[in-house]
N, C-alpha and C positions, 0 to 999 in steps of 0.2 A: 944273880945274873939271869937265871931262868925266869924269874918274875918280870924282869925288865923286858925280855924278849916277848913274853906273853902280852904285856901291855902294848908294846909296839905293834904286834900283829892285830890286836883288838882295835887299835886306833886306825890301822890301815884298812881293816875290814869295814869299820864304821864309815870311813870316808868313801869307800867304794859303794857301800849301800846307799849313802846319801846321794852320791852322783847318779846311781841308777834310779833312785826315787825321783830325783829332780828331773831326770830325763823322761821318766814316765809321766810325771805331773805336768811338765811344760807342754803347752799346745803346739801344734805344728806352725811353723812360720809362714808357710806358703799362702794360706788363706788371708793372713794379715796383708801380705803384699797385694793380693787381688783386690781386697777392700780399698787399700790405699789407691790402687789404680782406678777402681770404679769411682771413688770419691773425686779423684783428680779429673776424670772425664766430665763428671757432672759439674764440677767447679769451672772447667773450661767452657762448657755450654752456657753456664750462667754468666761467665765473664764476657763471652761473645755477645749474648743477648744484651748485657748492660752496655757494652761498647756500641752496639748498633743503636740502642736507644739514645745514648749520649750523642752519637753522630747525627741522628734525626733531630734531636733537640738543638744542636749547633746549627744545622741547616735551617731550621725554622727561625732561629734567632737571626741568622744572616739575612733570610728573606724578609723578615720583619724590619730589620735595619735598612735594607735596600728600599723597601716600600716607603718607609718613613722619609728616607733621603729624597726619593722621587716626589713625594708629596710636598716636601719642603721646597724642592726645585720648582715644581709647578706653581706653588704659592708665590715664590719669589718672582717667577716669570710673569705670573698674572699681575703682581704688584707693579713690576717694571712696565708691563704693557699699559696698565691703567695710568701710571705716571706719564708714560710717553703720550698716551691718548689725551691726557689732561693737558700736557704741554702743547701738543699740536692743536688741541681745541682752543687753548688760550692764545696761541699764535694766530690761529685763523680768526678768532674774535678780534684780536688787536689789529690784524690786517684789514678786516672789515671796517672797524672803527676808523682806521687811518684813511681808508678809501672814502668813507662818508665825510670825514673832516676835509679831505682834499677836494671833494666835490662841492662842499659848501663854500670853500675858499674860491674855487674856480667860478662859481656862480656870481661872486662879487668881483671877479677879475675880468678886465677887458684886454683883448689882444689888439695891438696897434701895429699894422704892417705897412711896408713901403715907406719907412721913414728915412730921411737923408742921414748920411753918416755924421754930419755936423750937429744933429739933434742932441740935446742934453735933457737931463731930468727936469731942470727948471722950465724949459720950453714946454714939456709935457704937462707939468703941474699947472702952468699958466693956462694951458689949453683945456684941461679937464677939471680944474678946481671949482668951477661954477656949478658942477653937477653934484658935488658932495665931498666929504672928507676923504683924502687919499692916504692910505697906510704905507704903501711902498711902490717903487717903480724898478723894474728889472729890464735890462737890455739883453737881447738875444740875437742869434745869427750873425755874430761879429766874426770877422776874419782878422786875427792878430797880425800885426806888422812883422813879427818874428815868430819862428816856430817854437822858440823857448818860452814865449809868453803864453799864459793861459787866457781863455776868453774873458774870464772875470777880471783879471788884472788889465787886460786890454781895454775893457769897458770902463774901468775906473780911471785909467791913465789916458784914455782916448787915443791909444796907439793902434790904429786900424790900418789894414793893408791899403796902399794907395789905389789899387784897382777896385776896391770895394766901394759901391755907390750907395747902398742902402742898408738899413738895419731894421730889426723888429723889437718890440717892447711889450711888457705886460704891466698894466696899471691896476693895482689892487685897491678897491674902495672899501670903506667900512661897512656900507650897507649894500644889499643886492639891488635895491631899487635905484640907487645912484649909478650903478654900472649899467642898468637898462637905459637910464636917461642919457648916458654918455654915448650910446649908439647913434645919436643924432649927428655926431661928428664924422660918420662914415662917408667917404668920398670927398672930404674937404681937402682942398689944395693948400698945404701949409708952406710949400716952397715951389719954385718953378719946376714943373715936371714931376711933382710928387703928390699924388692923390692918395691919402692914407686909407687903409682898410681897417675898420673897427668892428670887432665881433666879440661875443661872450666866449671866454676860454673854456667854459663848461662843455663836457662831451654831450650833454643833453640837448645842446642847440643843434638841430637837424638842418642839413643842407637840402634845399629844394631842388631836386633834379629836373623838375618840369620847367624851371626858369633858368636852367644852366646848360652850357655846352662844354664839351671836352675838346681841348686843342692838342694836336700832336705835330711833330716835326718842327718844333720851335727852335729858334737859335738859342745857343747856350748863354749868351750874354744879353739876352733881351730883357727889357724892363717892363714893369707892370703898366706904365703909362703908354708905352708903345702899343701894347695889346689893347688898352682902353681906347686909344685914338683910332685903331683899326676897326673896332666893333661898335663905336659910338654911333655910327650911321644906322645901325639896326634898331637902336632904342636906348633907353636909359640903362646905364651900367651901374649895378649896385656894388660889385666887387670883382677884382681880378686876383687870381691866385696862381702864381708860377711855382711849381715844385722845384726846390733848389737843394743842392748839396750842403750839408751842415758845415763841413770843413772849409770848402772853397767859396761858397756863396754863389757858385755858378748854377744856372738852370739845368734841369735834367732832360729838357726837350719836350715837356708837356705841362699843361696847366688847365685852368677852368675859368670861365666867365659867367658871372651871375647877373641876370638882367632883372629889370623891374617887373616885366610881364612875359607871358608865354609867346606873344606875337613877335617879340624881338628874337626869340629862338628860331622861328621859321625863317626870318630874314638872315640870321647868322649862318644857318645851314647852307645858304646860297653862296657864302664866301668860302666854301670848301675849295681847296687847291688854289686859293688866292695867294699872291706874293706878299710876304711880310719879312722885311730885312733880308731879301734875296732868297727866301725859302718858301715852298708851297705848304701852306698851313692845312692840316687835316682837321676838319670840323665835323663833329657828330654829337648826337644827344648823349647825355650822361646815362650810363647804365647799358648802353648798346655796345655790343662787341664789334670791333673793327674787322672788316673782311677785306682781304687783299683784292685789288681790282683784277677781274678776269681778263685775260688777253683775248683779243679778237682772233677769229680763225685765220685772218690774213697775216697777223703778226706772229701767231704761234707757229712753231715748227711743224711742217707736214710730216706725217709718218713715212712718206715716200723717200724722204732724204735718208732716214734711218735704214730703210730697206735697201736703198741703192748702195750705201756704204757697206752694209753687211754682205750683200751679194758680190760687190766688187772685191771684197777681201777673200771670199770663198772661191770665186770663179774668175776666169780670164775675160778680157774685153770681147773676144770673139764669140763668147757664149751668150751675148746679149743682142737682142733685136729691139731697139728702142729701150723700153724699161722692162721687157720680159726676157727671161732666160730660156734658151732652147734646151730642152731636156734630152736631145738626141745624143750629145757627146757623153752625158752622164750615163745613158743606157748602154752605149758602146763600151764605156769603161767598165761598167759592171759585168757585161758579157765577157770581156777579156779576162776579168778576174775569175769568172766562173770556169773559163777554159784552161786556166793555169794548171789545175791538177791533171787534166787530160794530157797536156803537153809533157808534164813530168812522167805520166804513165807511158807515153810513146818513147821517151828517152830511155826509160828502163827496159823497154822491149829491145 
């Protein structure tokens, strides 16, 4: 029993010694925690730096993507612009080509005006076939008999308004020289009271203003032949043109007369204010601006009438001596107005 107790005490002593030794040998824990804290701060700084760098990289990538997108948009816009410019360029070129083609056709086309309504394509062919091959004939300035009919159908079916008296036509030749030859038919009377006007349809054909006169204040239902007969006394008439409404065929009240020479123009100007179908015709040179006739001083209103009316409204009849107003009453009225405050002052006293 004693031996057992000794062993137990020895074991307990050894254990206590071991604990004391371990306590002495073990380093303090506080510095370890400080190191860990120091390390964590450094790691945090490094992490912050890395995050900042990552953000900068992301921003640069975004900027590069945006710049690339802008470049792509600019390139696409430039492509679309070039395509649009090419399209407009082609359209302009086509328009120019069409204009040139139309002008070439117009040079071979003859305008025939002041034709009777009864005129047909066969009559025109028989009239112009001797000058060359005719490709087509088109009638214009037709007034349909009904509003529902178009001018084209009215021309084909010859359904023209009963009040319409004349039509126009275009004759297209195969060659330009044939159209120039056909101008010989200008002024020819193909029916009673119908002298036709033949001219090249091209815009290049210039109108000679020196041999022409402008007519105004014409009757709306006047005919070309009535104007021709009125001015034939001045000289040879090459052509008469009355400007008309396309829908109704009625004249617009003005027109032109082309003479053979300039001497006829001087004589035509003397027919200014002459009566034609009950209206005074206004005649002047082409290119000149029309001026309203000035009234003579006897016809014009005198300014005295205006003065009399204004003064009569302002003043009574007693204030006039002839045409002059007596300023005495006006002065007395003004003095009475000035004395008004004095009277008021006397009443206050």
